[in-house]
C-alpha positions as CSV (number, residue, x, y, z in Angstrom):
1,X,-77.0,-82.9,60.0
2,X,-79.9,-85.2,59.2
3,X,-81.6,-82.6,57.1
4,X,-78.5,-82.0,54.9
5,X,-78.1,-85.7,54.5
6,X,-81.7,-86.0,53.4
7,X,-81.3,-83.1,51.0
8,X,-78.2,-84.6,49.5
9,X,-79.4,-88.2,49.2
10,X,-79.2,-88.3,45.4
11,X,-75.5,-87.2,45.3
12,X,-74.7,-89.8,48.0
13,X,-76.4,-92.5,46.0
14,X,-74.6,-91.5,42.8
15,X,-71.3,-91.4,44.5
16,X,-71.8,-94.8,46.2
17,X,-72.9,-96.3,42.8
18,X,-69.8,-94.9,41.2
19,X,-67.5,-96.4,43.8
20,X,-69.3,-99.7,43.6
21,X,-68.7,-99.8,39.8
22,X,-65.0,-99.0,40.5
23,X,-64.7,-101.8,43.0
24,X,-66.5,-104.2,40.7
25,X,-64.2,-103.3,37.9
26,X,-61.2,-103.9,40.2
27,X,-62.4,-107.3,41.3
28,X,-63.2,-108.4,37.7
29,X,-59.9,-107.2,36.4
30,X,-58.0,-109.0,39.2
31,X,-60.0,-112.2,38.6
32,X,-59.3,-112.0,34.8
33,X,-55.6,-111.5,35.4
34,X,-55.4,-114.3,38.0
35,X,-57.3,-116.7,35.7
36,X,-55.2,-115.8,32.7
37,X,-58.4,-115.2,30.8
38,X,-56.7,-113.5,27.8
39,X,-54.4,-116.6,27.3
40,X,-57.3,-119.0,27.7
41,X,-59.4,-117.1,25.1
42,X,-56.5,-116.9,22.7
43,X,-55.5,-120.5,23.3
44,X,-59.0,-121.7,22.4
45,X,-58.3,-121.0,18.7
46,X,-61.3,-122.0,16.5
47,X,-63.0,-124.0,19.3
48,X,-65.5,-122.3,21.6
49,X,-63.8,-120.8,24.6
50,X,-64.6,-122.1,28.1
51,X,-67.8,-120.5,29.5
52,X,-66.2,-119.2,32.6
53,X,-63.4,-117.3,30.8
54,X,-65.9,-116.0,28.2
55,X,-68.4,-114.8,30.8
56,X,-65.6,-113.1,32.8
57,X,-64.4,-111.3,29.7
58,X,-67.9,-110.2,28.7
59,X,-68.6,-109.0,32.3
60,X,-65.3,-107.1,32.3
61,X,-66.1,-105.4,29.0
62,X,-69.6,-104.4,30.2
63,X,-68.4,-103.0,33.5
64,X,-65.6,-101.1,31.8
65,X,-68.0,-99.6,29.4
66,X,-70.2,-98.4,32.2
67,X,-67.2,-97.2,34.1
68,X,-66.0,-95.1,31.2
69,X,-69.3,-93.8,30.0
70,X,-71.5,-93.4,33.0
71,X,-69.4,-93.0,36.2
72,X,-67.8,-89.7,35.2
73,X,-71.3,-88.3,34.6
74,X,-72.5,-89.7,37.9
75,X,-69.7,-88.0,39.8
76,X,-70.1,-84.7,38.0
77,X,-73.8,-84.7,38.6
78,X,-73.2,-85.4,42.3
79,X,-70.6,-82.6,42.5
80,X,-72.9,-80.2,40.8
81,X,-75.8,-81.0,43.1
82,X,-73.7,-80.6,46.2
83,X,-72.3,-77.2,44.9
84,X,-75.8,-76.0,44.2
85,X,-76.9,-77.0,47.7
86,X,-74.0,-75.1,49.2
87,X,-74.5,-72.0,47.1
88,X,-78.3,-71.8,47.0
89,X,-79.3,-73.8,50.1
90,X,-82.0,-76.4,50.6
91,X,-85.3,-76.4,48.7
92,X,-88.0,-74.5,50.4
93,X,-91.6,-75.7,50.7
94,X,-92.9,-73.0,48.5
95,X,-90.4,-73.8,45.7
96,X,-91.6,-77.4,45.4
97,X,-94.5,-78.1,43.1
98,X,-97.4,-79.3,45.2
99,X,-100.0,-81.2,43.1
100,X,-102.7,-80.7,45.8
101,X,-105.0,-77.7,45.0
102,X,-105.5,-74.9,47.4
103,X,-108.8,-74.9,49.2
104,X,-111.2,-72.2,47.9
105,X,-112.0,-69.3,50.2
106,X,-115.6,-69.2,51.4
107,X,-116.8,-65.7,51.9
108,X,-120.0,-66.8,53.3
C-alpha cells in the first residue's frame, strides 16, 4: 500500500490541487454573492470601486481562469498516470536513469 502511494504521489498532489482550486472558487463565489459585489461595482459608476469588492472580483476572475484552463489538464494528467501505473506497473530500478557511473571492472 505504501509503495503504491509513493508511486502515485504526483497524481494525488494534482488531484488535491484541483479540489483545492474548486473549493477556493466555491468560497470566493459565495463571498461575492453574499457581499453583492456585482451591485457594488456597478453602483460605483465613474468613481473608483471599493477596494474589498474590487479585490474579491479580481481574485474570483483569476481563480476561475485557473479553474477553467488548468484543472481539467491536472485531472486528466492524474488519471493518465494512474491508468499507466495500473496497466504497466511501477517503475523498475533499471528503467530509471541513474546519473552515477558504473564502476570499471579491474582485471588485475
